[in-house]
C-alpha positions, 0 to 999 in steps of 0.5 A: 057260627063256624069256629074257623074263619080262614083268616089265619091260613096265610100265617097272619093273625090279628092283634086286639087292635085288629092289626094283622101280624105274622103268627111268628111275631114276638107278641104272638109268641109271648101270649101263646106261651101265656096261653100254654101256661094257662092250660097247664094251670087248668091241668094242675087245678084238675089234679088238685081237685081230684087229689085234695077236693077240700082245698078250695082256697088253693083252687081259688088262687089257681082260678084267679091266676088263670084269669090274670093270665088271660088279662096278661094275654090281652095286654100282650095283644095290645088291648086297651086297658090296665090288665095287670095291676100292682095289687095283682103282684101284691096278691101273689106276694101275700100267697107266697108269704102265706105258703112259706110261713110253715115251710122249712128253709132249704139250702140248695137246689130242689129237683122238680120232682115229687107227686103229680101236683108238685111236678105240674107246678114245676112245669108251670114254673118253667113255662112262666120263666119262658114267658118272662124270657119271651116278654124280655125278648119282645122289649129287647127287639124294639118290637112295636109293643114294649112290655110294661114293668108291671107285667114283668114283675107279675110274671117274675112273681108268678114263677116264685109262686109256682116254686113255693106252691110246689113245696107247699103241696109236697109238705101237705102230702108228706113228700120230702123234697129232692135236693140236687146232689153234685 
């Protein structure tokens, strides 16, 4: 089977429902951003495995997130099903609380810096924020698809996860956080 279908050669693509839409459709933009984020999570996993191969629990979290991002993409592509659940939001909150338990309280803004793992986590955070904006825009423009509240909560919590993940990785590596100086 050939990988190319030529069905997208005119700037159209299919949603999960087989409805043909423009590749500039807000739904395509949103799940494209989710796919971009997923690729950076893969890069982060690779870097984590190289630098801290014994940290299987954090890698399993990232693998879980990658699967949930595919689920999110399916939901945004209007595939039937409950792709993201309240339990998924709760899981992210539990990991955030677990990581934050031994982190110092920071007063001020943190610059996205540190080692490569920390910086990649910050890239994941900023792409997650863009994904959230894409999803809000999708709802605001009364597109045929309305983003369900659970999807927005999941993505919002995911950006919090990346922020704390970067801080935790920095602490584990003995790297001081870089605070914004006015």
